[in-house]
PDB file of N, CA, C and O in Angstrom:
ATOM      1  N   UNK A   1      29.409 -34.928 -28.503  1.00  0.00           N
ATOM      2  CA  UNK A   1      29.202 -33.192 -28.110  1.00  0.00           C
ATOM      3  C   UNK A   1      28.114 -32.724 -29.128  1.00  0.00           C
ATOM      4  O   UNK A   1      27.123 -32.146 -28.680  1.00  0.00           O
ATOM      5  N   UNK A   2      28.225 -32.917 -30.333  1.00  0.00           N
ATOM      6  CA  UNK A   2      27.188 -32.129 -31.217  1.00  0.00           C
ATOM      7  C   UNK A   2      25.674 -32.907 -30.997  1.00  0.00           C
ATOM      8  O   UNK A   2      24.775 -32.263 -31.536  1.00  0.00           O
ATOM      9  N   UNK A   3      25.296 -33.922 -30.446  1.00  0.00           N
ATOM     10  CA  UNK A   3      24.380 -34.361 -30.486  1.00  0.00           C
ATOM     11  C   UNK A   3      23.781 -33.861 -29.339  1.00  0.00           C
ATOM     12  O   UNK A   3      22.556 -33.880 -29.463  1.00  0.00           O
ATOM     13  N   UNK A   4      24.250 -33.307 -27.997  1.00  0.00           N
ATOM     14  CA  UNK A   4      23.748 -32.413 -26.779  1.00  0.00           C
ATOM     15  C   UNK A   4      23.477 -31.178 -26.946  1.00  0.00           C
ATOM     16  O   UNK A   4      22.517 -30.572 -26.469  1.00  0.00           O
ATOM     17  N   UNK A   5      24.222 -30.814 -27.553  1.00  0.00           N
ATOM     18  CA  UNK A   5      24.465 -29.135 -28.031  1.00  0.00           C
ATOM     19  C   UNK A   5      22.730 -29.049 -28.894  1.00  0.00           C
ATOM     20  O   UNK A   5      21.796 -28.286 -28.642  1.00  0.00           O
ATOM     21  N   UNK A   6      22.836 -30.205 -29.992  1.00  0.00           N
ATOM     22  CA  UNK A   6      21.472 -30.342 -30.784  1.00  0.00           C
ATOM     23  C   UNK A   6      20.095 -30.481 -30.022  1.00  0.00           C
ATOM     24  O   UNK A   6      19.081 -29.842 -30.306  1.00  0.00           O
ATOM     25  N   UNK A   7      20.232 -31.550 -28.864  1.00  0.00           N
ATOM     26  CA  UNK A   7      19.253 -31.797 -27.851  1.00  0.00           C
ATOM     27  C   UNK A   7      19.046 -30.408 -27.363  1.00  0.00           C
ATOM     28  O   UNK A   7      17.895 -29.986 -27.249  1.00  0.00           O
ATOM     29  N   UNK A   8      20.092 -29.650 -27.060  1.00  0.00           N
ATOM     30  CA  UNK A   8      19.897 -28.609 -26.033  1.00  0.00           C
ATOM     31  C   UNK A   8      19.158 -27.357 -27.131  1.00  0.00           C
ATOM     32  O   UNK A   8      18.335 -26.615 -26.595  1.00  0.00           O
ATOM     33  N   UNK A   9      19.294 -27.259 -27.815  1.00  0.00           N
ATOM     34  CA  UNK A   9      18.609 -26.128 -28.599  1.00  0.00           C
ATOM     35  C   UNK A   9      17.298 -26.594 -29.094  1.00  0.00           C
ATOM     36  O   UNK A   9      16.467 -25.707 -29.293  1.00  0.00           O
ATOM     37  N   UNK A  10      16.835 -28.234 -29.413  1.00  0.00           N
ATOM     38  CA  UNK A  10      15.559 -28.660 -29.794  1.00  0.00           C
ATOM     39  C   UNK A  10      14.532 -28.199 -28.337  1.00  0.00           C
ATOM     40  O   UNK A  10      13.428 -27.675 -28.486  1.00  0.00           O
ATOM     41  N   UNK A  11      15.246 -28.561 -26.710  1.00  0.00           N
ATOM     42  CA  UNK A  11      14.605 -28.364 -25.809  1.00  0.00           C
ATOM     43  C   UNK A  11      14.254 -26.774 -25.362  1.00  0.00           C
ATOM     44  O   UNK A  11      13.210 -26.403 -24.826  1.00  0.00           O
ATOM     45  N   UNK A  12      15.428 -25.923 -25.734  1.00  0.00           N
ATOM     46  CA  UNK A  12      15.030 -24.514 -25.371  1.00  0.00           C
ATOM     47  C   UNK A  12      13.578 -23.699 -26.726  1.00  0.00           C
ATOM     48  O   UNK A  12      12.776 -22.793 -26.499  1.00  0.00           O
ATOM     49  N   UNK A  13      13.791 -24.536 -28.065  1.00  0.00           N
ATOM     50  CA  UNK A  13      12.992 -24.338 -28.358  1.00  0.00           C
ATOM     51  C   UNK A  13      11.792 -24.194 -28.375  1.00  0.00           C
ATOM     52  O   UNK A  13      11.078 -23.290 -28.809  1.00  0.00           O
ATOM     53  N   UNK A  14      11.456 -25.715 -27.571  1.00  0.00           N
ATOM     54  CA  UNK A  14      10.066 -26.287 -27.414  1.00  0.00           C
ATOM     55  C   UNK A  14       9.704 -25.966 -26.069  1.00  0.00           C
ATOM     56  O   UNK A  14       8.501 -26.136 -25.868  1.00  0.00           O
ATOM     57  N   UNK A  15      10.213 -25.646 -25.296  1.00  0.00           N
ATOM     58  CA  UNK A  15      10.286 -25.681 -23.723  1.00  0.00           C
ATOM     59  C   UNK A  15       8.851 -24.793 -23.699  1.00  0.00           C
ATOM     60  O   UNK A  15       7.903 -25.532 -23.432  1.00  0.00           O
ATOM     61  N   UNK A  16       8.490 -23.490 -23.898  1.00  0.00           N
ATOM     62  CA  UNK A  16       7.502 -22.841 -24.366  1.00  0.00           C
ATOM     63  C   UNK A  16       6.511 -23.704 -24.826  1.00  0.00           C
ATOM     64  O   UNK A  16       5.517 -23.612 -24.105  1.00  0.00           O
ATOM     65  N   UNK A  17       6.337 -24.727 -25.982  1.00  0.00           N
ATOM     66  CA  UNK A  17       5.368 -25.542 -26.233  1.00  0.00           C
ATOM     67  C   UNK A  17       5.067 -26.402 -25.043  1.00  0.00           C
ATOM     68  O   UNK A  17       3.970 -26.034 -24.623  1.00  0.00           O
ATOM     69  N   UNK A  18       5.472 -27.242 -24.410  1.00  0.00           N
ATOM     70  CA  UNK A  18       5.149 -27.776 -23.386  1.00  0.00           C
ATOM     71  C   UNK A  18       5.095 -27.569 -22.368  1.00  0.00           C
ATOM     72  O   UNK A  18       4.389 -28.264 -21.637  1.00  0.00           O
ATOM     73  N   UNK A  19       6.048 -26.194 -21.748  1.00  0.00           N
ATOM     74  CA  UNK A  19       5.608 -25.929 -20.664  1.00  0.00           C
ATOM     75  C   UNK A  19       4.280 -24.817 -20.545  1.00  0.00           C
ATOM     76  O   UNK A  19       3.616 -24.578 -19.536  1.00  0.00           O
ATOM     77  N   UNK A  20       4.165 -24.363 -21.605  1.00  0.00           N
ATOM     78  CA  UNK A  20       3.397 -23.288 -21.836  1.00  0.00           C
ATOM     79  C   UNK A  20       3.892 -21.624 -21.447  1.00  0.00           C
ATOM     80  O   UNK A  20       4.951 -21.433 -20.849  1.00  0.00           O
ATOM     81  N   UNK A  21       3.189 -20.729 -21.771  1.00  0.00           N
ATOM     82  CA  UNK A  21       3.483 -19.407 -21.527  1.00  0.00           C
ATOM     83  C   UNK A  21       2.012 -19.018 -20.288  1.00  0.00           C
ATOM     84  O   UNK A  21       0.890 -19.493 -20.113  1.00  0.00           O
ATOM     85  N   UNK A  22       2.692 -18.097 -19.761  1.00  0.00           N
ATOM     86  CA  UNK A  22       0.931 -17.814 -18.812  1.00  0.00           C
ATOM     87  C   UNK A  22       0.221 -17.161 -19.792  1.00  0.00           C
ATOM     88  O   UNK A  22       0.728 -16.533 -20.721  1.00  0.00           O
ATOM     89  N   UNK A  23      -1.354 -17.359 -19.513  1.00  0.00           N
ATOM     90  CA  UNK A  23      -1.877 -16.499 -20.201  1.00  0.00           C
ATOM     91  C   UNK A  23      -2.598 -14.753 -19.433  1.00  0.00           C
ATOM     92  O   UNK A  23      -2.675 -14.257 -18.309  1.00  0.00           O
ATOM     93  N   UNK A  24      -2.867 -14.480 -20.408  1.00  0.00           N
ATOM     94  CA  UNK A  24      -3.113 -13.332 -19.735  1.00  0.00           C
ATOM     95  C   UNK A  24      -3.499 -12.472 -18.745  1.00  0.00           C
ATOM     96  O   UNK A  24      -3.139 -11.392 -18.278  1.00  0.00           O
ATOM     97  N   UNK A  25      -4.787 -13.728 -18.487  1.00  0.00           N
ATOM     98  CA  UNK A  25      -5.183 -13.425 -17.441  1.00  0.00           C
ATOM     99  C   UNK A  25      -4.255 -13.984 -15.853  1.00  0.00           C
ATOM    100  O   UNK A  25      -4.410 -13.599 -14.694  1.00  0.00           O
ATOM    101  N   UNK A  26      -3.382 -14.922 -16.382  1.00  0.00           N
ATOM    102  CA  UNK A  26      -2.437 -15.402 -14.999  1.00  0.00           C
ATOM    103  C   UNK A  26      -1.669 -14.088 -15.321  1.00  0.00           C
ATOM    104  O   UNK A  26      -1.615 -13.254 -14.417  1.00  0.00           O
ATOM    105  N   UNK A  27      -1.209 -13.875 -16.233  1.00  0.00           N
ATOM    106  CA  UNK A  27       0.029 -12.895 -16.154  1.00  0.00           C
ATOM    107  C   UNK A  27      -0.570 -11.696 -15.064  1.00  0.00           C
ATOM    108  O   UNK A  27       0.180 -11.164 -14.246  1.00  0.00           O
ATOM    109  N   UNK A  28      -1.976 -11.365 -15.171  1.00  0.00           N
ATOM    110  CA  UNK A  28      -2.524 -10.240 -14.537  1.00  0.00           C
ATOM    111  C   UNK A  28      -2.560 -10.798 -13.219  1.00  0.00           C
ATOM    112  O   UNK A  28      -2.289 -10.057 -12.274  1.00  0.00           O
ATOM    113  N   UNK A  29      -2.870 -12.050 -13.009  1.00  0.00           N
ATOM    114  CA  UNK A  29      -3.072 -11.743 -11.415  1.00  0.00           C
ATOM    115  C   UNK A  29      -1.186 -11.928 -10.648  1.00  0.00           C
ATOM    116  O   UNK A  29      -0.973 -11.429  -9.543  1.00  0.00           O
ATOM    117  N   UNK A  30      -0.090 -12.633 -11.373  1.00  0.00           N
ATOM    118  CA  UNK A  30       0.655 -12.805 -11.300  1.00  0.00           C
ATOM    119  C   UNK A  30       1.564 -11.219 -11.087  1.00  0.00           C
ATOM    120  O   UNK A  30       2.178 -10.901 -10.069  1.00  0.00           O
ATOM    121  N   UNK A  31       1.457 -10.568 -12.084  1.00  0.00           N
ATOM    122  CA  UNK A  31       2.011  -8.864 -11.564  1.00  0.00           C
ATOM    123  C   UNK A  31       1.303  -8.518 -10.476  1.00  0.00           C
ATOM    124  O   UNK A  31       2.013  -7.843  -9.731  1.00  0.00           O
ATOM    125  N   UNK A  32       0.226  -8.679 -10.056  1.00  0.00           N
ATOM    126  CA  UNK A  32      -0.379  -7.869  -8.922  1.00  0.00           C
ATOM    127  C   UNK A  32      -0.069  -8.610  -7.872  1.00  0.00           C
ATOM    128  O   UNK A  32      -0.741  -8.126  -6.962  1.00  0.00           O
ATOM    129  N   UNK A  33       0.655  -9.650  -7.378  1.00  0.00           N
ATOM    130  CA  UNK A  33       1.551 -10.386  -6.297  1.00  0.00           C
ATOM    131  C   UNK A  33       3.039  -9.248  -5.610  1.00  0.00           C
ATOM    132  O   UNK A  33       4.002  -8.718  -6.164  1.00  0.00           O
ATOM    133  N   UNK A  34       2.653  -9.277  -4.507  1.00  0.00           N
ATOM    134  CA  UNK A  34       3.478  -8.863  -3.687  1.00  0.00           C
ATOM    135  C   UNK A  34       4.906  -8.689  -4.183  1.00  0.00           C
ATOM    136  O   UNK A  34       5.165  -9.055  -5.329  1.00  0.00           O
ATOM    137  N   UNK A  35       6.223  -7.954  -3.116  1.00  0.00           N
ATOM    138  CA  UNK A  35       7.333  -8.326  -3.597  1.00  0.00           C
ATOM    139  C   UNK A  35       7.578  -9.321  -2.472  1.00  0.00           C
ATOM    140  O   UNK A  35       7.202  -9.052  -1.331  1.00  0.00           O
ATOM    141  N   UNK A  36       8.270 -10.598  -2.794  1.00  0.00           N
ATOM    142  CA  UNK A  36       8.546 -11.749  -1.818  1.00  0.00           C
ATOM    143  C   UNK A  36       9.853 -11.910  -1.851  1.00  0.00           C
ATOM    144  O   UNK A  36      10.224 -12.776  -2.643  1.00  0.00           O
ATOM    145  N   UNK A  37      10.766 -11.305  -1.191  1.00  0.00           N
ATOM    146  CA  UNK A  37      11.847 -11.676  -0.844  1.00  0.00           C
ATOM    147  C   UNK A  37      12.580 -13.211  -0.315  1.00  0.00           C
ATOM    148  O   UNK A  37      13.633 -13.792  -0.578  1.00  0.00           O
ATOM    149  N   UNK A  38      11.759 -13.401   0.297  1.00  0.00           N
ATOM    150  CA  UNK A  38      12.158 -15.132   0.863  1.00  0.00           C
ATOM    151  C   UNK A  38      13.465 -14.994   2.143  1.00  0.00           C
ATOM    152  O   UNK A  38      14.248 -14.088   2.427  1.00  0.00           O
ATOM    153  N   UNK A  39      13.158 -16.762   2.858  1.00  0.00           N
ATOM    154  CA  UNK A  39      14.030 -16.243   3.818  1.00  0.00           C
ATOM    155  C   UNK A  39      15.550 -16.805   3.943  1.00  0.00           C
ATOM    156  O   UNK A  39      16.284 -16.969   4.918  1.00  0.00           O
ATOM    157  N   UNK A  40      15.656 -16.948   3.059  1.00  0.00           N
ATOM    158  CA  UNK A  40      17.277 -17.154   2.191  1.00  0.00           C
ATOM    159  C   UNK A  40      18.155 -15.870   1.852  1.00  0.00           C
ATOM    160  O   UNK A  40      17.840 -14.680   1.852  1.00  0.00           O
ATOM    161  N   UNK A  41      19.357 -16.501   1.564  1.00  0.00           N
ATOM    162  CA  UNK A  41      20.277 -14.909   1.829  1.00  0.00           C
ATOM    163  C   UNK A  41      21.200 -15.108   0.616  1.00  0.00           C
ATOM    164  O   UNK A  41      22.293 -15.670   0.689  1.00  0.00           O
ATOM    165  N   UNK A  42      20.657 -14.586  -0.530  1.00  0.00           N
ATOM    166  CA  UNK A  42      21.616 -15.058  -1.532  1.00  0.00           C
ATOM    167  C   UNK A  42      21.859 -13.439  -2.477  1.00  0.00           C
ATOM    168  O   UNK A  42      22.766 -13.219  -3.279  1.00  0.00           O
ATOM    169  N   UNK A  43      20.578 -12.340  -2.006  1.00  0.00           N
ATOM    170  CA  UNK A  43      20.657 -11.079  -2.467  1.00  0.00           C
ATOM    171  C   UNK A  43      20.834 -11.294  -4.194  1.00  0.00           C
ATOM    172  O   UNK A  43      21.747 -10.668  -4.734  1.00  0.00           O
ATOM    173  N   UNK A  44      20.294 -11.838  -4.711  1.00  0.00           N
ATOM    174  CA  UNK A  44      20.250 -11.558  -5.951  1.00  0.00           C
ATOM    175  C   UNK A  44      19.095 -10.736  -6.451  1.00  0.00           C
ATOM    176  O   UNK A  44      17.936 -10.947  -6.095  1.00  0.00           O
ATOM    177  N   UNK A  45      19.633  -9.313  -7.710  1.00  0.00           N
ATOM    178  CA  UNK A  45      18.699  -8.105  -7.623  1.00  0.00           C
ATOM    179  C   UNK A  45      17.935  -9.217  -8.688  1.00  0.00           C
ATOM    180  O   UNK A  45      18.563 -10.017  -9.381  1.00  0.00           O
ATOM    181  N   UNK A  46      16.369  -9.079  -8.661  1.00  0.00           N
ATOM    182  CA  UNK A  46      15.507  -9.610  -9.481  1.00  0.00           C
ATOM    183  C   UNK A  46      14.652  -8.463 -10.162  1.00  0.00           C
ATOM    184  O   UNK A  46      15.466  -7.622 -10.543  1.00  0.00           O
ATOM    185  N   UNK A  47      13.432  -8.083 -10.466  1.00  0.00           N
ATOM    186  CA  UNK A  47      13.040  -7.138 -11.021  1.00  0.00           C
ATOM    187  C   UNK A  47      11.734  -7.682 -10.888  1.00  0.00           C
ATOM    188  O   UNK A  47      11.421  -8.823 -11.228  1.00  0.00           O
ATOM    189  N   UNK A  48      10.629  -6.434 -10.149  1.00  0.00           N
ATOM    190  CA  UNK A  48       8.985  -7.002  -9.820  1.00  0.00           C
ATOM    191  C   UNK A  48       8.552  -6.558 -10.666  1.00  0.00           C
ATOM    192  O   UNK A  48       9.334  -6.119 -11.510  1.00  0.00           O
ATOM    193  N   UNK A  49       6.686  -6.394 -10.966  1.00  0.00           N
ATOM    194  CA  UNK A  49       6.048  -5.457 -11.166  1.00  0.00           C
ATOM    195  C   UNK A  49       5.317  -4.416 -10.205  1.00  0.00           C
ATOM    196  O   UNK A  49       4.506  -4.786  -9.356  1.00  0.00           O
ATOM    197  N   UNK A  50       5.611  -3.313 -10.373  1.00  0.00           N
ATOM    198  CA  UNK A  50       4.647  -2.430  -9.318  1.00  0.00           C
ATOM    199  C   UNK A  50       3.562  -1.729  -9.773  1.00  0.00           C
ATOM    200  O   UNK A  50       3.650  -0.639 -10.340  1.00  0.00           O
ATOM    201  N   UNK A  51       2.057  -2.592  -9.436  1.00  0.00           N
ATOM    202  CA  UNK A  51       0.612  -1.838 -10.485  1.00  0.00           C
ATOM    203  C   UNK A  51       0.339  -0.521  -9.716  1.00  0.00           C
ATOM    204  O   UNK A  51      -0.717   0.092  -9.871  1.00  0.00           O
ATOM    205  N   UNK A  52       0.943  -0.265  -9.203  1.00  0.00           N
ATOM    206  CA  UNK A  52       0.576   1.489  -8.532  1.00  0.00           C
ATOM    207  C   UNK A  52       1.565   2.605  -9.464  1.00  0.00           C
ATOM    208  O   UNK A  52       1.355   3.804  -9.649  1.00  0.00           O
ATOM    209  N   UNK A  53       2.656   1.792  -9.947  1.00  0.00           N
ATOM    210  CA  UNK A  53       3.175   3.027 -10.905  1.00  0.00           C
ATOM    211  C   UNK A  53       2.988   2.409 -12.579  1.00  0.00           C
ATOM    212  O   UNK A  53       2.992   3.130 -13.577  1.00  0.00           O
ATOM    213  N   UNK A  54       2.843   1.044 -12.575  1.00  0.00           N
ATOM    214  CA  UNK A  54       3.130   0.499 -13.680  1.00  0.00           C
ATOM    215  C   UNK A  54       4.132   0.402 -14.388  1.00  0.00           C
ATOM    216  O   UNK A  54       4.126   0.639 -15.596  1.00  0.00           O
ATOM    217  N   UNK A  55       5.208   0.010 -13.679  1.00  0.00           N
ATOM    218  CA  UNK A  55       7.035   0.167 -13.687  1.00  0.00           C
ATOM    219  C   UNK A  55       7.520  -0.977 -13.319  1.00  0.00           C
ATOM    220  O   UNK A  55       6.801  -1.631 -12.563  1.00  0.00           O
ATOM    221  N   UNK A  56       8.474  -1.401 -13.607  1.00  0.00           N
ATOM    222  CA  UNK A  56       9.295  -3.010 -13.198  1.00  0.00           C
ATOM    223  C   UNK A  56      10.575  -2.179 -12.173  1.00  0.00           C
ATOM    224  O   UNK A  56      11.365  -1.289 -12.488  1.00  0.00           O
ATOM    225  N   UNK A  57      10.353  -2.964 -10.743  1.00  0.00           N
ATOM    226  CA  UNK A  57      11.805  -2.150  -9.977  1.00  0.00           C
ATOM    227  C   UNK A  57      12.325  -3.291  -9.786  1.00  0.00           C
ATOM    228  O   UNK A  57      11.799  -4.378 -10.026  1.00  0.00           O
ATOM    229  N   UNK A  58      13.456  -3.074  -9.314  1.00  0.00           N
ATOM    230  CA  UNK A  58      14.267  -3.711  -8.118  1.00  0.00           C
ATOM    231  C   UNK A  58      14.184  -4.293  -7.344  1.00  0.00           C
ATOM    232  O   UNK A  58      13.429  -3.721  -6.558  1.00  0.00           O
ATOM    233  N   UNK A  59      14.541  -5.324  -6.905  1.00  0.00           N
ATOM    234  CA  UNK A  59      14.671  -5.832  -5.551  1.00  0.00           C
ATOM    235  C   UNK A  59      15.702  -7.077  -5.353  1.00  0.00           C
ATOM    236  O   UNK A  59      16.139  -7.795  -6.252  1.00  0.00           O
ATOM    237  N   UNK A  60      15.933  -7.145  -4.221  1.00  0.00           N
ATOM    238  CA  UNK A  60      16.752  -8.054  -3.688  1.00  0.00           C
ATOM    239  C   UNK A  60      16.694  -9.415  -3.610  1.00  0.00           C
ATOM    240  O   UNK A  60      17.486  -9.788  -2.744  1.00  0.00           O
ATOM    241  N   UNK A  61      16.218 -10.169  -4.031  1.00  0.00           N
ATOM    242  CA  UNK A  61      15.246 -12.263  -4.034  1.00  0.00           C
ATOM    243  C   UNK A  61      17.265 -12.316  -3.244  1.00  0.00           C
ATOM    244  O   UNK A  61      18.406 -11.900  -3.446  1.00  0.00           O
ATOM    245  N   UNK A  62      16.259 -13.322  -2.137  1.00  0.00           N
ATOM    246  CA  UNK A  62      17.074 -13.851  -2.030  1.00  0.00           C
ATOM    247  C   UNK A  62      17.311 -15.597  -1.895  1.00  0.00           C
ATOM    248  O   UNK A  62      17.851 -16.333  -1.069  1.00  0.00           O
ATOM    249  N   UNK A  63      16.690 -15.757  -3.007  1.00  0.00           N
ATOM    250  CA  UNK A  63      16.788 -16.879  -3.663  1.00  0.00           C
ATOM    251  C   UNK A  63      15.710 -18.465  -3.155  1.00  0.00           C
ATOM    252  O   UNK A  63      15.900 -19.560  -3.684  1.00  0.00           O
ATOM    253  N   UNK A  64      14.965 -18.292  -2.398  1.00  0.00           N
ATOM    254  CA  UNK A  64      13.988 -19.225  -2.481  1.00  0.00           C
ATOM    255  C   UNK A  64      12.620 -18.514  -1.779  1.00  0.00           C
ATOM    256  O   UNK A  64      12.666 -17.551  -1.014  1.00  0.00           O
ATOM    257  N   UNK A  65      11.592 -19.102  -2.146  1.00  0.00           N
ATOM    258  CA  UNK A  65      10.679 -19.337  -1.453  1.00  0.00           C
ATOM    259  C   UNK A  65       9.931 -17.907  -2.118  1.00  0.00           C
ATOM    260  O   UNK A  65       9.075 -17.532  -1.316  1.00  0.00           O
ATOM    261  N   UNK A  66       9.971 -17.301  -2.928  1.00  0.00           N
ATOM    262  CA  UNK A  66       9.344 -16.041  -3.689  1.00  0.00           C
ATOM    263  C   UNK A  66       8.466 -16.335  -4.196  1.00  0.00           C
ATOM    264  O   UNK A  66       7.914 -17.364  -3.805  1.00  0.00           O
ATOM    265  N   UNK A  67       7.765 -15.418  -5.571  1.00  0.00           N
ATOM    266  CA  UNK A  67       6.749 -16.005  -6.437  1.00  0.00           C
ATOM    267  C   UNK A  67       6.749 -15.668  -7.497  1.00  0.00           C
ATOM    268  O   UNK A  67       7.889 -15.384  -7.865  1.00  0.00           O
ATOM    269  N   UNK A  68       5.580 -15.465  -8.670  1.00  0.00           N
ATOM    270  CA  UNK A  68       5.742 -15.127  -9.510  1.00  0.00           C
ATOM    271  C   UNK A  68       5.882 -13.901 -10.371  1.00  0.00           C
ATOM    272  O   UNK A  68       6.085 -13.624 -11.554  1.00  0.00           O
ATOM    273  N   UNK A  69       5.653 -13.220  -9.075  1.00  0.00           N
ATOM    274  CA  UNK A  69       6.181 -11.994  -9.206  1.00  0.00           C
ATOM    275  C   UNK A  69       7.796 -11.804  -9.350  1.00  0.00           C
ATOM    276  O   UNK A  69       7.901 -10.692  -8.832  1.00  0.00           O
ATOM    277  N   UNK A  70       8.797 -12.086  -9.631  1.00  0.00           N
ATOM    278  CA  UNK A  70      10.103 -11.711  -9.846  1.00  0.00           C
ATOM    279  C   UNK A  70      10.913 -12.394 -11.186  1.00  0.00           C
ATOM    280  O   UNK A  70      10.953 -13.589 -11.477  1.00  0.00           O
ATOM    281  N   UNK A  71      11.337 -11.626 -11.668  1.00  0.00           N
ATOM    282  CA  UNK A  71      11.747 -11.408 -13.361  1.00  0.00           C
ATOM    283  C   UNK A  71      13.490 -11.457 -13.485  1.00  0.00           C
ATOM    284  O   UNK A  71      13.681 -10.685 -12.545  1.00  0.00           O
ATOM    285  N   UNK A  72      14.344 -11.666 -13.773  1.00  0.00           N
ATOM    286  CA  UNK A  72      15.813 -11.956 -14.030  1.00  0.00           C
ATOM    287  C   UNK A  72      16.181 -10.644 -15.118  1.00  0.00           C
ATOM    288  O   UNK A  72      17.264 -10.601 -15.700  1.00  0.00           O
ATOM    289  N   UNK A  73      15.174  -9.652 -15.286  1.00  0.00           N
ATOM    290  CA  UNK A  73      15.498  -8.686 -16.541  1.00  0.00           C
ATOM    291  C   UNK A  73      14.192  -7.543 -16.283  1.00  0.00           C
ATOM    292  O   UNK A  73      12.987  -7.795 -16.300  1.00  0.00           O
ATOM    293  N   UNK A  74      14.634  -6.668 -16.124  1.00  0.00           N
ATOM    294  CA  UNK A  74      13.059  -5.838 -16.524  1.00  0.00           C
ATOM    295  C   UNK A  74      12.623  -5.571 -17.963  1.00  0.00           C
ATOM    296  O   UNK A  74      11.667  -4.849 -18.246  1.00  0.00           O
ATOM    297  N   UNK A  75      13.498  -6.292 -18.974  1.00  0.00           N
ATOM    298  CA  UNK A  75      12.728  -6.617 -20.018  1.00  0.00           C
ATOM    299  C   UNK A  75      11.235  -7.392 -20.210  1.00  0.00           C
ATOM    300  O   UNK A  75      10.172  -7.279 -20.819  1.00  0.00           O
ATOM    301  N   UNK A  76      12.194  -8.579 -18.892  1.00  0.00           N
ATOM    302  CA  UNK A  76      11.187  -9.916 -19.213  1.00  0.00           C
ATOM    303  C   UNK A  76       9.962  -9.460 -18.361  1.00  0.00           C
ATOM    304  O   UNK A  76       8.818  -9.902 -18.476  1.00  0.00           O
ATOM    305  N   UNK A  77      10.371  -8.539 -17.520  1.00  0.00           N
ATOM    306  CA  UNK A  77       9.129  -8.104 -16.159  1.00  0.00           C
ATOM    307  C   UNK A  77       8.064  -7.590 -17.497  1.00  0.00           C
ATOM    308  O   UNK A  77       6.986  -7.969 -17.955  1.00  0.00           O
ATOM    309  N   UNK A  78       9.089  -6.481 -17.807  1.00  0.00           N
ATOM    310  CA  UNK A  78       7.813  -5.440 -19.194  1.00  0.00           C
ATOM    311  C   UNK A  78       7.079  -6.551 -20.027  1.00  0.00           C
ATOM    312  O   UNK A  78       5.891  -6.870 -19.970  1.00  0.00           O
ATOM    313  N   UNK A  79       7.802  -6.919 -20.596  1.00  0.00           N
ATOM    314  CA  UNK A  79       6.872  -8.341 -21.405  1.00  0.00           C
ATOM    315  C   UNK A  79       5.607  -9.222 -21.268  1.00  0.00           C
ATOM    316  O   UNK A  79       4.734  -9.593 -22.053  1.00  0.00           O
ATOM    317  N   UNK A  80       5.887  -9.424 -19.834  1.00  0.00           N
ATOM    318  CA  UNK A  80       5.026  -9.877 -19.437  1.00  0.00           C
ATOM    319  C   UNK A  80       3.464  -8.921 -18.691  1.00  0.00           C
ATOM    320  O   UNK A  80       2.267  -9.066 -18.941  1.00  0.00           O
ATOM    321  N   UNK A  81       4.179  -7.974 -17.735  1.00  0.00           N
ATOM    322  CA  UNK A  81       2.846  -7.086 -17.358  1.00  0.00           C
ATOM    323  C   UNK A  81       2.822  -5.908 -17.575  1.00  0.00           C
ATOM    324  O   UNK A  81       2.243  -5.130 -16.818  1.00  0.00           O
ATOM    325  N   UNK A  82       3.507  -5.496 -18.761  1.00  0.00           N
ATOM    326  CA  UNK A  82       3.436  -3.879 -19.142  1.00  0.00           C
ATOM    327  C   UNK A  82       1.844  -3.579 -18.911  1.00  0.00           C
ATOM    328  O   UNK A  82       1.096  -4.557 -18.927  1.00  0.00           O
ATOM    329  N   UNK A  83       1.322  -2.361 -18.710  1.00  0.00           N
ATOM    330  CA  UNK A  83      -0.106  -2.312 -19.004  1.00  0.00           C
ATOM    331  C   UNK A  83      -1.370  -2.617 -17.932  1.00  0.00           C
ATOM    332  O   UNK A  83      -2.438  -2.070 -17.654  1.00  0.00           O
ATOM    333  N   UNK A  84      -0.650  -3.776 -17.504  1.00  0.00           N
ATOM    334  CA  UNK A  84      -1.739  -4.444 -16.518  1.00  0.00           C
ATOM    335  C   UNK A  84      -1.400  -3.091 -15.039  1.00  0.00           C
ATOM    336  O   UNK A  84      -0.382  -2.708 -14.462  1.00  0.00           O
ATOM    337  N   UNK A  85      -3.054  -2.713 -14.928  1.00  0.00           N
ATOM    338  CA  UNK A  85      -2.793  -1.759 -13.077  1.00  0.00           C
ATOM    339  C   UNK A  85      -4.466  -2.707 -12.439  1.00  0.00           C
ATOM    340  O   UNK A  85      -4.877  -2.529 -11.292  1.00  0.00           O
TER     341      UNK A  85
END
């Protein structure tokens, strides 16, 4: 059990190194994408960046067919998109 916990910790720490974080250029593009609710019907509360106001707003995400302007928290949304116009 301890080795599985250790493996999970290592994976969590290294995921940004392996998969990378979006560059500022990519963030500039993704934060301007429109709200996409998708065709599924899960009604998950998500956050998207609204370039017209410079703030993150909630929306209901269906659970599939979204885009990258879709965050699980306001904090994550603002960390990626704050200041983009």
